[in-house]
N, C-alpha and C positions, 0 to 999 in steps of 0.2 A: 711723347717720343722719348725713348731711354737711350741716350748716348753713352757708349763705352769706349773709353781710351785704354788702350791694351797693346801686349805683344802675344803671340800665340804660343810663344816658348815659354813664357812665365807661368810658374806653377799658380801664384795667387789669382792670376789673371784668368786661368783655366778653372779654377775653383769657381769664380763668379759665373762663367760660360755655363758649367754644369748646374749650378743652381738656378739659373734663369730658365734653362731648359726644364726643369724639374717644375718651375711654377708657371711655366707657360708665357714667359716674358720675352719678347723679341728685342734683341739689343741692336742698335744702329752702332755697328762696330767701326771705330777710328782706330787705324793702326798709328802708334806714336813711334817715331824713329829715334831711340835715345842716343844712339851713336852720332847722330845728325843734330843732336841738341833740340830736338823739337819739344821735349819736355821743359825746356828753360825759356821757350818763347813767352813774352807778355801775355798773350791771350790765353796760354793754358796755366801760367802763374795766376792768372786772375781767377781762375777755376779752382785749382789746387794750389796754394802757395808752398806745399810740401814737394811739389812736381814729381809725385810718384805714381806709379801705376800699380794695380787697376785704379781707375778713376770713373766713377758713374755719374751722369748728368741725367735726373729725372724731372722733366718739366722745370728746369731752373733750380731744382735742388742736387747741389754737388755733395758727393761722398767720396771718401778713399780708405783704404785699408781693407783689405778683402774681406776679412773676418766679420767687420760691422756691415759690409755690403751684403753678404750672404743673409745675415739676420735681417736686414731691412728688406730684402727682396720678398722672403718667406712671409714676413709680417704685413708687407703692404699688398702682396701679389698672391700669396699661397690660397688655394681653395680650401685647405685645411690646415691645421697647425702640425700636422705630422712631422714636418721636417724640423720644427723648433716648437716642441709642445708648450702650452701655458702652464703646466704644472711646475711650480718653482724648483722642486728637487731634480725633475727630469732636465729642466732647463739649466739649471746650475751644473749638472754632469756635463752636458754639451758645452757650456761655456768653459769648463775645466779643459776638456779636449781641444777646444779651439784655441785656448791659451797656450796648451802644451804645444800644439802644432806650431803656433806663432814663436813662441820664446824658447823652445827646447827642441823639437824635431827639425823644422825648417831651418831655424837658426843654426843649427848644427851643419847642415847641407852648406848654407851661406859661407860658413865660417871655413870649412874644409874646401870646398870646390871653387868658389868664386875666385880667391887669390889665384888658384892655378889656371883658371880659365880666362880671367880677365887681366891679371898682372904677370902671367908667366912665371909665377911664385913656385917653389917647390912644395912638394905634399908636406903637411905637417902632421906626423904621427900622434902628437897630442889631440889635435883637432879631430883625428879619425876616431879616437877612442870616445869622444863626445857623441859621435854618430852612433857608435855601437851601444853606449848607454843608453841614448834616446830609444833605439830600437828595443833593448832590453825592457825599458819602461812600457813601451807600446805593447810589447809582447805579453807582459804582466796584465795590462789593463784588459786585453782581449782574451785573457783565459776563460774558456767556456763560453765565449761571446761571439755572436755571428755579427754584431755591429759594434760601433766605437763607443756609442752612448745609448744603452736602452736596447729594446728588442725590435727596431726597426731602423731604417735608412733615416739618418738626421744630417743637418750641415756639418756635423762633426765628422762623419764618414766622408762627405764631400771634400772638406778642406784637407782630411789626411790623405785621401787617395790621390789629390793632386800632388801632394809633395812626395808619397811613397813611390808613385809612378815616375817622378823625376829623379829619385835615387835608382830606379830600376835602368833608366836610359843612361844614367852617370856610371853604370856597371857595379853598383853596390850589390851584393849578395843577399837579397831579401829571403830567399829560400832557407837561409841559417835560423830563420826565427818562424817556427812553425805556426804559432797563432796569428801572427802578422801575414804570413804567407796565405793561409787557409782565407782569413779574412778580406785579403786583396783580391784573390781568385774571385770569391764571392761579389765583391764590390765592382769588379770590371763588368760583372753580368747585370747588376741591378741599379748602377748609378746612371741616370739620364744624361746624355751628352757625353759618355765615355769616348766614343769614336773621335769626337772633336778633341778632346782631351788628349788622346793617344797621339793625334795627327800633330798636336802642339809640342808633346814630348819628343816627337821624332825630328820636329825643328830644331829643338834645344840640344838634342843629341849630336847635332853637327860639330857642336863646341867639343865634344869628346873624341872626335875621329881623328 
């Protein structure tokens, strides 16, 4: 049994849900109420001392950090290696996109929107410029490309589509970036679990209304 501690509105959590769907793993979903401090309870700290979500527990093996979970699910449960190919060069490109998502794209979202949503802070125009720079980079990566890394769907696309869809419900204008927009429209059609991802996005959208 694969236990999954998550929140539906969380972009990293949604990327795991989509990857699990892609490899045919059924997750035993356990909602974690962060506002009630459930992530700080001793029983959860025993599983994940960093007390973050998503957290996966596969027959006693605990893992957190969504992009590490994506790779683990494909390597353990994927019927093929298409989502994370064994070729070192293909894999390196996917890793670069995953780290870009983590350290640049999603980080720019967190830096700009989270202070407004959770601390009622005013919008920081400098932080917004970082979002625009991140989308400029992604737009460049996707020049002439249908997928984020290589010529088929990989975990890079899944991680990025979870982030980009979160930007959409926050009201960011994705359509200004032609390559990103084209890739995103295709990703909505071809990514397993997209419907559940979008339902989670709409949960998160409530913070912006």
